N, C-alpha and C positions, 0 to 999 in steps of 0.2 A: 723224557721219553714216555713216562707214565702219563703225563699230562696230555700228550698228543694222542695216546691210545684212548684215554677217557673222553677226549673231545670227539674222536671218530665214533665211539660207541654212542655218545649223546646225539650226534648228528643222525646216525642210523636209526636210533629209537625215535627221534623227532619225526623222521620221514615215515616210519611205520605208523606212528600216531596220526599223522596227517592223512595218510592213505586210508586208514581205517575209518576216517570220518567222511570220506568222499562218497557220493551217491553211486549206486551200481551203474555200470555202463549199459547203454541201450543195446538192444538186440544181441541175442546169443548166436554165435557162429559155430556150426558144427559140420563135420564131414557128412556128405549125403549117404544115407542108407535108406532103402525103400521102406523098411518097417517103421522107422522114426518119422519119415516123411508122411506116410499114410496115417499114422497116429495123430500127427499135427493137423493134417487135413480133416480127419474125423472129428477132432476137437474144435474145429472151426477157427483155428489159429491163423493169424497173419503170418505169411511165409514169403521169403524171397529166395529164389534159387539162383545161385551164381555159378554159371558154367565157366570155369577158369582153367588156365594152364600156367604152370610156374614160370615158363619162359616168355609169357605174353606181357608186353609193356602196357597194353590197354587194360588188362586185368589188374596190373599193379596200380595204375591210375585210378581205376574203380575202387580198389581197396583203400586208397588214400581218401577218397570221398567218403566211404563207409566209416573210416577212422575219424574223420572230421564230424560225422553226425552222431557218433557214439554217446556224446554227452547230452543229447536231447532226450529227455525222459518220455516223450510221446512215442518213442520207438522201442521202449523196453519190452513190449510184448511180441515183437517180431522175431522169428527164428530165421536165420540165414543158413541155408544148406548149400555147401560148396561141393559142386560136382567136378571131379577131375576130368578135363576134356580128353586127356591121353589115357588115363587109367580106368575110366568108367564109361566105356563106349556104349554099353547097353542103356545106361541111364541117359546119356547124351541123346541117343536115338529116341528114347521114350519121351523126352521133352521136346523133340522136334528141333533141337538146337543144331544149326548149321555151322556154327563157329564158336570158338572160345570167346569170352567176354559177353556172353548172352546172360541177360538178367530177366527173370520171370517172376512176376508177383502173383500171389494167391491169397484169397481170403477163404480159408477152408479148402474145399475142392474146386472152387471157382477161380479161374485165371482172371486176374485184374489188369494185366498188362505185361508187355515184354519189350525188350530192346536188345540190340546187339551192337557192340562197339561204342557205346555211349559213355563218355566221361564227363558230361556236363553235370555239375552238382545239382542244379535246379531240376533237371529232368530225372535224375536218379532219386532225388528226394520226392518228386511227384510220384514216382513208381512205388516208393516206400509208403507214401500216404495212401495210395490206392489199395494197399493191403489192409488198411485200418477201417475202411468204409463198410 
């Protein structure tokens, strides 16, 4: 019994040690708030705005693409602001988004591109790239 317990502890510690050595994931994702967004724009940061809805299958597919790109270090400076389509109507309107699953890229205050309903990994990655130029 004690041997099984010690083995579980060892496996858990091994996992923690491995995780500690992993590189940081690319792009920080945070809920949208106007103050943080304006601060990121003023600092000239690369930004992606993701207008999403929790019930939206296209938004979920977009999130899977983001998750697959997290390991790429070239995206570590990008901040992704998630705008809740249902709960942040003023923000949705201010971005001119007509639907959930809208993606809008910025480099500072300049919009670099936008798409709606796109789940193609290559075009989503191209939009991320546009924020870095």
